[in-house]
PyMOL CGO cylinders between C-alpha atoms (Angstrom):
from pymol import cmd
from pymol.cgo import CYLINDER

trace = [
    CYLINDER, 110.46, 56.47, -109.03, 114.13, 55.93, -108.31, 0.3, 1, 1, 1, 1, 1, 1,
    CYLINDER, 114.13, 55.93, -108.31, 115.61, 56.27, -104.87, 0.3, 1, 1, 1, 1, 1, 1,
    CYLINDER, 115.61, 56.27, -104.87, 119.30, 56.31, -104.00, 0.3, 1, 1, 1, 1, 1, 1,
    CYLINDER, 119.30, 56.31, -104.00, 120.14, 55.79, -100.36, 0.3, 1, 1, 1, 1, 1, 1,
    CYLINDER, 120.14, 55.79, -100.36, 123.69, 56.38, -99.17, 0.3, 1, 1, 1, 1, 1, 1,
    CYLINDER, 123.69, 56.38, -99.17, 125.29, 55.14, -95.99, 0.3, 1, 1, 1, 1, 1, 1,
    CYLINDER, 125.29, 55.14, -95.99, 128.73, 54.73, -94.45, 0.3, 1, 1, 1, 1, 1, 1,
    CYLINDER, 128.73, 54.73, -94.45, 129.78, 58.30, -93.80, 0.3, 1, 1, 1, 1, 1, 1,
    CYLINDER, 129.78, 58.30, -93.80, 131.26, 59.41, -90.51, 0.3, 1, 1, 1, 1, 1, 1,
    CYLINDER, 131.26, 59.41, -90.51, 134.05, 61.21, -88.70, 0.3, 1, 1, 1, 1, 1, 1,
    CYLINDER, 134.05, 61.21, -88.70, 137.53, 59.75, -88.83, 0.3, 1, 1, 1, 1, 1, 1,
    CYLINDER, 137.53, 59.75, -88.83, 141.15, 60.71, -88.31, 0.3, 1, 1, 1, 1, 1, 1,
    CYLINDER, 141.15, 60.71, -88.31, 143.45, 61.39, -91.24, 0.3, 1, 1, 1, 1, 1, 1,
    CYLINDER, 143.45, 61.39, -91.24, 144.84, 58.18, -92.64, 0.3, 1, 1, 1, 1, 1, 1,
    CYLINDER, 144.84, 58.18, -92.64, 141.75, 56.16, -91.80, 0.3, 1, 1, 1, 1, 1, 1,
    CYLINDER, 141.75, 56.16, -91.80, 139.41, 54.38, -94.19, 0.3, 1, 1, 1, 1, 1, 1,
    CYLINDER, 139.41, 54.38, -94.19, 135.69, 54.52, -94.82, 0.3, 1, 1, 1, 1, 1, 1,
    CYLINDER, 135.69, 54.52, -94.82, 133.38, 52.61, -97.11, 0.3, 1, 1, 1, 1, 1, 1,
    CYLINDER, 133.38, 52.61, -97.11, 130.36, 54.34, -98.59, 0.3, 1, 1, 1, 1, 1, 1,
    CYLINDER, 130.36, 54.34, -98.59, 127.42, 52.41, -99.98, 0.3, 1, 1, 1, 1, 1, 1,
    CYLINDER, 127.42, 52.41, -99.98, 124.58, 53.45, -102.24, 0.3, 1, 1, 1, 1, 1, 1,
    CYLINDER, 124.58, 53.45, -102.24, 121.54, 51.25, -102.75, 0.3, 1, 1, 1, 1, 1, 1,
    CYLINDER, 121.54, 51.25, -102.75, 119.26, 52.06, -105.65, 0.3, 1, 1, 1, 1, 1, 1,
    CYLINDER, 119.26, 52.06, -105.65, 115.60, 51.16, -105.69, 0.3, 1, 1, 1, 1, 1, 1,
    CYLINDER, 115.60, 51.16, -105.69, 113.95, 51.32, -109.09, 0.3, 1, 1, 1, 1, 1, 1,
    CYLINDER, 113.95, 51.32, -109.09, 110.47, 50.98, -110.47, 0.3, 1, 1, 1, 1, 1, 1,
    CYLINDER, 110.47, 50.98, -110.47, 110.67, 49.75, -114.03, 0.3, 1, 1, 1, 1, 1, 1,
    CYLINDER, 110.67, 49.75, -114.03, 113.68, 51.82, -115.01, 0.3, 1, 1, 1, 1, 1, 1,
    CYLINDER, 113.68, 51.82, -115.01, 117.17, 50.73, -115.93, 0.3, 1, 1, 1, 1, 1, 1,
    CYLINDER, 117.17, 50.73, -115.93, 120.26, 52.08, -114.22, 0.3, 1, 1, 1, 1, 1, 1,
    CYLINDER, 120.26, 52.08, -114.22, 123.11, 52.94, -116.53, 0.3, 1, 1, 1, 1, 1, 1,
    CYLINDER, 123.11, 52.94, -116.53, 126.08, 54.95, -115.30, 0.3, 1, 1, 1, 1, 1, 1,
    CYLINDER, 126.08, 54.95, -115.30, 126.61, 55.49, -111.59, 0.3, 1, 1, 1, 1, 1, 1,
    CYLINDER, 126.61, 55.49, -111.59, 129.01, 57.51, -109.55, 0.3, 1, 1, 1, 1, 1, 1,
    CYLINDER, 129.01, 57.51, -109.55, 129.96, 59.38, -106.42, 0.3, 1, 1, 1, 1, 1, 1,
    CYLINDER, 129.96, 59.38, -106.42, 130.24, 63.14, -106.17, 0.3, 1, 1, 1, 1, 1, 1,
    CYLINDER, 130.24, 63.14, -106.17, 131.18, 65.35, -103.26, 0.3, 1, 1, 1, 1, 1, 1,
    CYLINDER, 131.18, 65.35, -103.26, 130.62, 68.91, -102.19, 0.3, 1, 1, 1, 1, 1, 1,
    CYLINDER, 130.62, 68.91, -102.19, 132.59, 70.73, -99.53, 0.3, 1, 1, 1, 1, 1, 1,
    CYLINDER, 132.59, 70.73, -99.53, 131.23, 73.91, -97.86, 0.3, 1, 1, 1, 1, 1, 1,
    CYLINDER, 131.23, 73.91, -97.86, 131.52, 76.88, -100.16, 0.3, 1, 1, 1, 1, 1, 1,
    CYLINDER, 131.52, 76.88, -100.16, 132.66, 74.78, -103.10, 0.3, 1, 1, 1, 1, 1, 1,
    CYLINDER, 132.66, 74.78, -103.10, 131.07, 73.36, -106.20, 0.3, 1, 1, 1, 1, 1, 1,
    CYLINDER, 131.07, 73.36, -106.20, 130.06, 69.72, -106.37, 0.3, 1, 1, 1, 1, 1, 1,
    CYLINDER, 130.06, 69.72, -106.37, 132.78, 67.65, -108.00, 0.3, 1, 1, 1, 1, 1, 1,
    CYLINDER, 132.78, 67.65, -108.00, 132.98, 64.14, -109.37, 0.3, 1, 1, 1, 1, 1, 1,
    CYLINDER, 132.98, 64.14, -109.37, 134.87, 61.61, -107.28, 0.3, 1, 1, 1, 1, 1, 1,
    CYLINDER, 134.87, 61.61, -107.28, 134.46, 58.44, -109.32, 0.3, 1, 1, 1, 1, 1, 1,
    CYLINDER, 134.46, 58.44, -109.32, 132.13, 57.10, -111.96, 0.3, 1, 1, 1, 1, 1, 1,
    CYLINDER, 132.13, 57.10, -111.96, 131.41, 53.71, -113.46, 0.3, 1, 1, 1, 1, 1, 1,
    CYLINDER, 131.41, 53.71, -113.46, 129.81, 53.26, -116.85, 0.3, 1, 1, 1, 1, 1, 1,
    CYLINDER, 129.81, 53.26, -116.85, 127.31, 50.57, -117.73, 0.3, 1, 1, 1, 1, 1, 1,
    CYLINDER, 127.31, 50.57, -117.73, 130.13, 48.69, -119.47, 0.3, 1, 1, 1, 1, 1, 1,
    CYLINDER, 130.13, 48.69, -119.47, 132.13, 48.62, -116.24, 0.3, 1, 1, 1, 1, 1, 1,
    CYLINDER, 132.13, 48.62, -116.24, 134.72, 51.25, -117.10, 0.3, 1, 1, 1, 1, 1, 1,
    CYLINDER, 134.72, 51.25, -117.10, 135.65, 53.40, -114.13, 0.3, 1, 1, 1, 1, 1, 1,
    CYLINDER, 135.65, 53.40, -114.13, 137.06, 56.90, -113.89, 0.3, 1, 1, 1, 1, 1, 1,
    CYLINDER, 137.06, 56.90, -113.89, 138.47, 58.65, -110.85, 0.3, 1, 1, 1, 1, 1, 1,
    CYLINDER, 138.47, 58.65, -110.85, 139.25, 62.21, -109.88, 0.3, 1, 1, 1, 1, 1, 1,
    CYLINDER, 139.25, 62.21, -109.88, 143.00, 62.61, -110.02, 0.3, 1, 1, 1, 1, 1, 1,
    CYLINDER, 143.00, 62.61, -110.02, 143.27, 63.33, -106.31, 0.3, 1, 1, 1, 1, 1, 1,
    CYLINDER, 143.27, 63.33, -106.31, 141.74, 59.97, -105.32, 0.3, 1, 1, 1, 1, 1, 1,
    CYLINDER, 141.74, 59.97, -105.32, 143.30, 57.69, -107.93, 0.3, 1, 1, 1, 1, 1, 1,
    CYLINDER, 143.30, 57.69, -107.93, 144.93, 54.78, -106.18, 0.3, 1, 1, 1, 1, 1, 1,
    CYLINDER, 144.93, 54.78, -106.18, 143.28, 55.65, -102.86, 0.3, 1, 1, 1, 1, 1, 1,
    CYLINDER, 143.28, 55.65, -102.86, 139.57, 55.19, -103.58, 0.3, 1, 1, 1, 1, 1, 1,
    CYLINDER, 139.57, 55.19, -103.58, 138.01, 52.15, -105.24, 0.3, 1, 1, 1, 1, 1, 1,
    CYLINDER, 138.01, 52.15, -105.24, 134.59, 52.12, -106.86, 0.3, 1, 1, 1, 1, 1, 1,
    CYLINDER, 134.59, 52.12, -106.86, 132.67, 48.86, -107.09, 0.3, 1, 1, 1, 1, 1, 1,
    CYLINDER, 132.67, 48.86, -107.09, 129.28, 48.19, -108.56, 0.3, 1, 1, 1, 1, 1, 1,
    CYLINDER, 129.28, 48.19, -108.56, 127.12, 45.18, -107.75, 0.3, 1, 1, 1, 1, 1, 1,
    CYLINDER, 127.12, 45.18, -107.75, 124.56, 45.10, -110.55, 0.3, 1, 1, 1, 1, 1, 1,
    CYLINDER, 124.56, 45.10, -110.55, 122.49, 42.27, -109.13, 0.3, 1, 1, 1, 1, 1, 1,
    CYLINDER, 122.49, 42.27, -109.13, 121.94, 44.27, -105.96, 0.3, 1, 1, 1, 1, 1, 1,
    CYLINDER, 121.94, 44.27, -105.96, 121.77, 47.75, -107.55, 0.3, 1, 1, 1, 1, 1, 1,
    CYLINDER, 121.77, 47.75, -107.55, 124.50, 48.74, -105.14, 0.3, 1, 1, 1, 1, 1, 1,
    CYLINDER, 124.50, 48.74, -105.14, 127.47, 51.01, -105.55, 0.3, 1, 1, 1, 1, 1, 1,
    CYLINDER, 127.47, 51.01, -105.55, 130.28, 51.18, -103.04, 0.3, 1, 1, 1, 1, 1, 1,
    CYLINDER, 130.28, 51.18, -103.04, 133.24, 53.51, -102.61, 0.3, 1, 1, 1, 1, 1, 1,
    CYLINDER, 133.24, 53.51, -102.61, 136.16, 52.27, -100.56, 0.3, 1, 1, 1, 1, 1, 1,
    CYLINDER, 136.16, 52.27, -100.56, 138.15, 55.27, -99.38, 0.3, 1, 1, 1, 1, 1, 1,
    CYLINDER, 138.15, 55.27, -99.38, 141.62, 54.71, -97.96, 0.3, 1, 1, 1, 1, 1, 1,
    CYLINDER, 141.62, 54.71, -97.96, 144.20, 57.08, -96.53, 0.3, 1, 1, 1, 1, 1, 1,
    CYLINDER, 144.20, 57.08, -96.53, 141.66, 59.82, -96.05, 0.3, 1, 1, 1, 1, 1, 1,
    CYLINDER, 141.66, 59.82, -96.05, 142.84, 63.39, -95.75, 0.3, 1, 1, 1, 1, 1, 1,
    CYLINDER, 142.84, 63.39, -95.75, 141.18, 66.50, -94.35, 0.3, 1, 1, 1, 1, 1, 1,
    CYLINDER, 141.18, 66.50, -94.35, 140.65, 67.73, -97.92, 0.3, 1, 1, 1, 1, 1, 1,
    CYLINDER, 140.65, 67.73, -97.92, 138.33, 64.76, -98.42, 0.3, 1, 1, 1, 1, 1, 1,
    CYLINDER, 138.33, 64.76, -98.42, 135.89, 66.27, -95.93, 0.3, 1, 1, 1, 1, 1, 1,
    CYLINDER, 135.89, 66.27, -95.93, 132.64, 66.76, -97.85, 0.3, 1, 1, 1, 1, 1, 1,
    CYLINDER, 132.64, 66.76, -97.85, 129.11, 65.60, -98.29, 0.3, 1, 1, 1, 1, 1, 1,
    CYLINDER, 129.11, 65.60, -98.29, 129.24, 62.63, -100.64, 0.3, 1, 1, 1, 1, 1, 1,
    CYLINDER, 129.24, 62.63, -100.64, 126.38, 62.06, -103.07, 0.3, 1, 1, 1, 1, 1, 1,
    CYLINDER, 126.38, 62.06, -103.07, 125.46, 58.99, -105.06, 0.3, 1, 1, 1, 1, 1, 1,
    CYLINDER, 125.46, 58.99, -105.06, 124.38, 59.61, -108.64, 0.3, 1, 1, 1, 1, 1, 1,
    CYLINDER, 124.38, 59.61, -108.64, 122.77, 57.44, -111.28, 0.3, 1, 1, 1, 1, 1, 1,
    CYLINDER, 122.77, 57.44, -111.28, 121.77, 57.85, -114.90, 0.3, 1, 1, 1, 1, 1, 1,
    CYLINDER, 121.77, 57.85, -114.90, 118.50, 56.02, -115.43, 0.3, 1, 1, 1, 1, 1, 1,
    CYLINDER, 118.50, 56.02, -115.43, 116.15, 55.39, -118.34, 0.3, 1, 1, 1, 1, 1, 1,
    CYLINDER, 116.15, 55.39, -118.34, 113.39, 55.75, -119.42, 0.3, 1, 1, 1, 1, 1, 1,
    CYLINDER, 113.39, 55.75, -119.42, 113.27, 58.68, -119.72, 0.3, 1, 1, 1, 1, 1, 1,
    CYLINDER, 113.27, 58.68, -119.72, 116.97, 59.50, -119.43, 0.3, 1, 1, 1, 1, 1, 1,
    CYLINDER, 116.97, 59.50, -119.43, 117.64, 61.51, -116.29, 0.3, 1, 1, 1, 1, 1, 1,
    CYLINDER, 117.64, 61.51, -116.29, 120.08, 61.86, -113.42, 0.3, 1, 1, 1, 1, 1, 1,
    CYLINDER, 120.08, 61.86, -113.42, 119.05, 60.92, -109.91, 0.3, 1, 1, 1, 1, 1, 1,
    CYLINDER, 119.05, 60.92, -109.91, 120.75, 61.91, -106.66, 0.3, 1, 1, 1, 1, 1, 1,
    CYLINDER, 120.75, 61.91, -106.66, 120.84, 60.54, -103.17, 0.3, 1, 1, 1, 1, 1, 1,
    CYLINDER, 120.84, 60.54, -103.17, 120.42, 62.69, -100.09, 0.3, 1, 1, 1, 1, 1, 1,
    CYLINDER, 120.42, 62.69, -100.09, 124.14, 62.70, -99.31, 0.3, 1, 1, 1, 1, 1, 1,
    CYLINDER, 124.14, 62.70, -99.31, 126.28, 61.37, -96.50, 0.3, 1, 1, 1, 1, 1, 1,
    CYLINDER, 126.28, 61.37, -96.50, 128.75, 63.44, -94.51, 0.3, 1, 1, 1, 1, 1, 1,
    CYLINDER, 128.75, 63.44, -94.51, 132.42, 62.47, -94.37, 0.3, 1, 1, 1, 1, 1, 1,
    CYLINDER, 132.42, 62.47, -94.37, 134.58, 64.42, -91.95, 0.3, 1, 1, 1, 1, 1, 1,
    CYLINDER, 134.58, 64.42, -91.95, 138.32, 63.83, -91.72, 0.3, 1, 1, 1, 1, 1, 1,
    CYLINDER, 138.32, 63.83, -91.72, 140.26, 65.51, -88.95, 0.3, 1, 1, 1, 1, 1, 1,
    CYLINDER, 140.26, 65.51, -88.95, 144.01, 65.97, -89.06, 0.3, 1, 1, 1, 1, 1, 1,
]
cmd.load_cgo(trace, "trace")
């Protein structure tokens, strides 16, 4: 069983910062790629940032330069530093991990981020 537990969401004013954390607990499986996704009401879930097992990161164009993804392999932890938040960043943020064996995607329960202008 793999569990992803997110924390760090909250309600902030536009321009503020938040740091999301995701802690993965595993049971004999290896974690490969990890990432953060978000879903706003009435919209499809979209990728925010991902980090591959080789350390390469990719960001959604709207957060490039504002959000920073960091992975701490020894602690199975993934963090997302979000700066200069805007109201459009308001969403539920989900942690995601690709694990093996067998290969499958796992999701956390989500953490709410609300940015008021």
